[in-house]
N, C-alpha and C positions, 0 to 999 in steps of 0.2 A: 584493405587488410593492411594490418602492421603487423612484423616479426619483432617479437621481445624476447628476449633470453631471458633467463631466469637467475642464476646464481651471480651475484653481485650486480647485478643489473635493475632487476626491482627488490630482491632481497639480498640483504649484507649478509655473509658467513663470516664476517669478522670475528664476533664473538664464540662462534663455534671453532673454528681455527684456533682462537687464542686458547680456550678451554682444552683442546686438544693438545695443544703444545705444553699446558700448563702440567696436563697429566705426566707427557714422556718429559718433561724436564725436574719434574716435582718441585715447582714453584709457581708463583702468580705470574700470568703474562696477559696483558692488557690488550686489548683491540688495536691500540695505537701502535704496538709492537708488531704487528701481522698486517697494519694497512697498505696495500698493494705490495704484499708478499705473498703472492697465492699458493705457494710451495713450502711455506716458512721457512725456506733456505738461508734466510739471515740466522735463525734460532738453531735448525736441526741439520745433521749430517747423516750420510750413510744409513744405518739400520733404525736410528731415530725418524728419519724421513719415510723410510718404507713403513715402519709402524704409522706414522700421520696418515700415509697414503691409505692403508688399510682400514683405518678408523674414519678417515673423512668420508671413504668411498662406502661405507655403511650408513644406517639410520641413526647411529649412537649421535646425541645430542643435536639431531637434527632441530630440534625444537628450539633450539638458541637462535634460529635465524630469523633476522627481522626486516619488515618491509621499509625500503627507504620512505622518508618522507615526502609525501606529494606523489609517489607513485600511484596508489588507488585512486585519488582523484584526477590525476591526469589520464589515465587510462577511461575513468569514466567520461570525461570529457569528451574524449574519442569514441567512444560508444553511443554518447547521445547525438552524433552527429552521422551516426549509422557505420562506422568504420568497424570492422571485424576486426579483433585482438585474437593472434595466435602465437601462443607461447611455443619456443621453440626450444629444448633444453637437452644439454648432455647428461642430465640426470636419466638412471637406467630402470627398465623393469624388470631384468634379471641381472644377478641370483637374488637380489632382495627388490622390491617395489618400491622405488623410491619416488615414483611419478604417483602413485597413489596417497604416498605420506605427504608428499608436495604439493598436491592442490586440496586436501585437509589442511593444511596451513594458509595456503592463498586464499582459501574460502573465508575462513577466520578471520584476515586482514583486509578482506575487503578485494583483494587483488584480482581474483579468477571468478567469473560469471559463468551463469551455467551455457550461455551462449558463444563461450570463448570458444577456441581450438586449442588442445595443448597437445604436443607431441615431443616425446621422448624417446631415446636410444631404444631399442630393442631389448640390449644386452650391455653388460660393461667390457667385453671384449671388442666391439663395435666404436674407433676411433671417431670424436667429435667432429674432426674436419670433413671425415668422409659422410658421416650419420648427416652433418648441417648441408654438405653440398648436394647430397642426393635429395633431401627432404625439401631445400630451397628450389631445385629444378621442377619437383614436383609442385608445388605451392604456386610457381609461377605460372604454369597452365590452368590451374584451377582460381586463381584471383589476381584481381587488379594491385599488386603489393606496392603500396605508398613509400614504406620507407621500414627498415629494420635499426633495429638497436641492440648493442650488445660491449660488453665490458673486454673482453678479448680480443684485441686484434686480428688474431687469426681467424676466429670465428668470424668476424665484421669483415673481413677481408672475402669470406666466400658470398656474402651478399654482396659484395661490390662487383666481384668476377662476374656474377647473374644481371648485373646492370640495376641492381636495386639502390636508391637512394641510402646510402648509410651513415648511420647517428654513433660516435662512439661516445661512450660513458667513461670517464675517468675516474671510476671507483678502484678499478685494479690495477691500472697501468696508466703513466705520464702520458700527457697530451701527445709528445714527440713520437709515440708509439702509434698513432693514428693517422699519420702524415698522410695517408691514400683518403682518409675519410672525407663525406661530404658536410659533415658537420661535427663538432666537438662540443660536448656540455659536459660539465660538472656535475650534476645531479639532477633530479627531477624536479627542482626550482624551475631550472634552465629551461628543459622540455614544456612543461607545464606552459610559462610565459610563449614560446614559442606555437603552442598548440593553439593559445588563445590568440595568438597575432596572427593565424594562418599561415603561418609559415611552416608547420609539420602539420 
């Protein structure tokens, strides 16, 4: 099996972050302005950032999230080889069920198939790091995990600590932040080439 994160790993949240910042600032904000700035700290501060977090953690504007080019095709290559895909996401089920909405979008874009696994945080109160650590421990007992891919160094570090081959995708952070990773890729074009070559 392969463990795959969702936000900024298979689906870009840049347009949504830009739109939310635009509403808060009262001016147009481009996706380029929020690239590799997950918390919009270059644009927002104090109460503005609090508003951003509240809005981002809701389902507001989630429809703006878009799949990364070649992500769906690459996942299909893995499925064709009999590799199970397990999506592991910090998106939560309560107080709003972001998991249900997420799977609807992912089905629409061909990212999620019915045989895939999808595990979401039970609630917003659970910390991502703790959730992913505990879940990965359980997955290691149930599956032969080939590798894990994530855009967030702290989350990928959890997989690395569990002895899983870790792939850092640099959609959110500089490659320097993934110094511990077994492999670093820029995008799904790189992942596809590595899958086709039998390296991943």
